[in-house]
N, C-alpha and C positions, 0 to 999 in steps of 0.2 A: 520774831523781828530781828533784823541784823543788829549786831552790837555797834555802838558808836566807835569811830576810829579813835585811837589813843592820841591824846593831845599833849601828854607830858611823858618825856622819856624816863625810863627807870633810872634810879641812881646808878652811878658808875659801878659796874660789877667788879671791876678792877681798875687801878689807876690807868687813865688814858683809854678806857673802853666803856662806851655807853651803849646799852641795849635799846634798840628801837623796836616798836611793835606795830604790825599792820593786821587788819581784820577785813575779810572780804564779805560779800553779801550772804555767804553761807555760814558766817561765823567761824570761818577757818582762819586761824592766826599763823603768822610767820614773823620771825624776828630777823633783824639786820643789826649790824654792829658798827658803831661810829668810833673810829680811832682818832683821838684828838691829840694835837700837838701845838707848839707855839706858832708854827708856820702854816697851820691849816689842818684839814681833816681828810681822812680816807674812809669811804663807806664800803663795808664788806657786805655784799648783797644789798638789795634795794626794794624789797617788797613787791606789791602788786602794781599793775598799771592802773591808770584812771585818776579822776580828779579827787576822789575821796582819799586815796592813798597819797596823792601829791600834797593835799592839805595836811594830812597826818604827819608826813615827813617834815614839812615846814614848821608845823606847830611843835613837834618834838625837838627840832633843832633850836627853835626859839627858847624852849624851856631850859636848855643848857647853854644859852648865850651864843648860839651859832646860827648861821644862815646858809642858804644854798651856795652862796658865793665862797664859803669856806671849804667846800668840797672840791678837791683838785683831782681826785682819782676814785674810781669805783672798781673794787676787786670782786669778782663773781666766783663763788664756789662752784657753780654750775649754771646751766642756762635754762632751767625750768621757769615757767611763767611767774611763779610766786617769788622768784629771786631777782628777776631782771626788769620788773615793771618800770620802776623809776629810772633805771639806767637808760632805758630807751629814750626817755624825755631829757635826761641830763646830758646824754651824749650830744644832743643838739646844741647845748650850751657850751660845748668844748671841753667837758670833763673827760679825762683819759679813762678808757675802758680796758680792763685787764682781766684775762682768764686763761686757762690752760688751752693750748692750741688743739688738743685732741677733742675738745668739746665740738659736737657736730653742729656748729652754727651754720646758718644758711649762707654765711659769707664763704665758708669752706665748701659747703655742700648746697648748691643752688636749690631753691624751693622745689622745683619739679623733680630734680634728682633725688633729693632727700625724701620727699613724699613717695615717689615711685619705689625707692628702696625699702621704705617702711611697709608699704602696702604689699610688696612682693614677698617680704619676709613673713608677714602675718598670714598672707594667703597660703604660703607654703606650709605653715604650721596649722592649717585647717580652719582659719578664721573665715566665716561667711562674708560675702561681699557687703552685706548691710552693716557689718560690724567693723569694716575697715575705716581707718581715719581719713578725714578729708583735708588734714593739715599736719605738718610735722609737730613735734612736741616742743621744739625750740624756735625762738623768734629769730628774725634777722637782726643781728647786732654786730657792729663792726668791732674789730679787735685791734686796739692801738698799740699795745705793748704786751706780748705774750709772756706768761709766767710758766717757766719750765719746772719740772719736778726737781727738788733739791735746791732751788734758788733761795738765796738769802736776800730778803727784801727790806728796804727802808720805807716804812709806811708811817707817815706823820711823825717822823723822828724816832720810831720804834723799830726794833730789829725783829723780823719774823722769818720763819722758815716755811717755804711752800712744799707741801707733800702731795703728790698725786695719789689719790685713793680711788681707784676704779671700783665700780660696783653700781651705785645708784645711777651714775652716768660714767662714761668711759674716761672723761677728763676731769672728774670731780677733784676739787682741791680742798685740803685742810691747811690751816695756818697755825703755826706753833710759835709762841713767844718764850724762848728759853730763859729769859731773865726772871720770870715768875711762874712759868708753867701754864700759862693761858693757852688753850687749844680751841680754835674755832673749827667746828666740824661740819657746818652746813647740814645736809641731810644724811651724812654718812653714818652717824652713830647717835641716835636720839636716846633720851633718858629711859623711855619705856616702850617705844614703838619700834617694831622690827623694820630694818631697812629694806625698801623695795629694790630688788635687782631684777632687771628684765632683759631678755634677749634683744639685741640691737644689731642691725647690719653693720654699724660702724664699730661695734665692740668685739665681735668674734664670739665663738662658742665657748670660750673659757672664762666668761665674765664672773661667774660665781667663784671660780678658783681664784681669780685675781682679787675679788672682793675679800675673800678669806685671808689671802696673803696680805692685803692692805691692813687688816686688823692686826696682824703680826707686826707690821711696821709701826703702828700706833703704840703698841705695847713697849716699844723701845724708848718711848719718850717719857720724860719725868713730868708728865702733865698733872697739874693739881686742880685746875678749874676748866671744865669742858663746857663750851658755849655752843649749843645747837641752834638750828633754825626753827625748830618746833619743840614745844614743851619746855621743861624747866632746865635751868643750869644744874649741872651735877659735878661730882668730884671723884667718883670711883671709876676711872677709865677702864682699868683691867677687869673690874667686875662686869662692866657693860660689854667689853669685847668677848669675855667668856660666855656671857648670856647670849650674845649674838651668834657665836659659833654653835652653841647648843641648840638654838632655835633653828639654824639652818640644817644641822644634822637631823633634827626631827622632821623638817620639811622634806629633806631628801628621802628619808625613810618612808614618809607618807606617800610620796610620789612613786617610789620603787614598789610599794605594796600594791599599787594599782596596775602594775604591768604584768602581762603574761605573754604568751607566744603570739598574740594577735597584735599587729602593728597599730598604734594609735597616734593621733595628732596631739600636739600640745594643747590645742583648743579643747579637744575631747577630754584630755586629762584634767585641765583646769575646771571644766564643767563637772567632772566626776568628783573632784576634790570638794567643790562647793556642796554637791549633793551629800557626800559622805559626812560633811560637817553640819548638815541640816540647814543649809543656807540657800536662799533663792538665787537663781541665775538671772532673774529679771532685774538687773542692776544697771542697765544701759549699755550701749555699744562701746562707749569709751572704756568703762571699767572692765567689760568682758575682754576687750583687746589687751588691756594691761595685764589681766590675769593670765591670758594666753602667753604673753611675752614672758611673764614670770615662770610659768610652767615650763616653757621652752628652755629657759636658762637653767632650771633645776634638772631637766632631762638631759641637757648637754653635759652637765657636770656628772650625772650618773653614768653617761656614756664614756666620759673621759676617764673615770676611775674603774670602768669595767663592770658596772652594775646594770647597765642597759646597753642596748644596741641601737645606734642611730642609722636609719635607712634613708639615704638621699636618692631621690629620683627627680626627673625633670619637673620642676614646679611643685614638688611635694617633699616634706620631711616627716618621717614617722619614727616611732620608737617602740621597742618591745623588750621584754626581759631577755637577758642573756642566758644561755644554757649554763648549767653548773660547770661543765668542762671549759667553756669559753671564758667564764668569769674567773676561774682559777688561773688559767693561762694569762689573762690580762693582768690579774693582780701580781703574778710573779714577774711579768715584764715591767710593771710599774715599780715594783720594789727594786728591780735591777738597775733602774735609771737614777736612783737616789745616789748622790755623790758620797764618797767614803766619809766625808766629814759629818754626814747626817743632816746637813743644812739644806733640806730639800726646798724650803721656801726661798732661800737666796738663789739657788740654781734656777728655780722656776721664774723668778722675777727677772733674772738676767736674760733668760731665754725670751721673755715677753717684751723686752726692751724697756723695762722700768728700772730706774736706778735703785741701787741697793739700800737697805735699811741703815747702812752705815752713815748715811748723810745726816740724819737727825742726831745720832750719837756724837758725831764729830762736832756739831754745832754746840752741843751741851757741854763739851769739855772746857 
């Protein structure tokens, strides 16, 4: 049986921050955060769509002496359905909607274009027609006031730093409050679950690389309390970033171990990984497509660092192991591109158009 929606908000996890909880019909839970101030509230993420989630939101607001009318702005860490649900409704009431402009909203990418691009990408990675999605993963939601990477925001009278953290999505945002070290991370870095990173036509082939770089950026923060969208609040930020790096290193090794001289699609690699782990591939078209996207992202990262070869042909992308001589040459070339300072992360982020990690450090001073 589905759990009942939460009617009472959790006690403030930190001054001016209330954690709200939503549960869908699958008993899948997601948290949003209500930032409170004397002149109103800002909601960071907004849970699921639907009447049950709407009632849960209003009940939790009442439990802390607030109403929908107190919410002036919704900030979205990213545009997945479990984060934008009530934003779709509140946008109609005139609430200001803010998120990073790199998020592939259907405002920036019309429905037909976004869906066609996603299907084309998955088809190229070997996904069968029956497993291709019939809708994009992001809803159509207007953007009233974009939040750029490195912006200092006044949210309900509180000072927050916005940090673009590509990975789970290309325009994913984390929010950092330097006054007390609060860090809202959305789906970027959960307490015990590894972050899903998948290939995306809007993200480019270096999304795993950018995800790992974004973990480096978070390590520069003096965060003391990490507030995720799923799971428990935690305090060991650097322990989690280290665990996430180790997990992705193991994932890359597992994918590399499947490659030989025969070109394979990302879909075939994802299927082989499931079989190697003794897990069923009968998991539904939606999940199979997600796993194919994840395998493609890992394969692209292996190709980027010289551990695999990506073969692009019209309408098809395949991967195979690099020969030992090719891999050695690629590694030498990769080493030669690291700047003399040794700060390869900074150089890479500059090249990808993301602001430097100096922004968080500057705000903390």
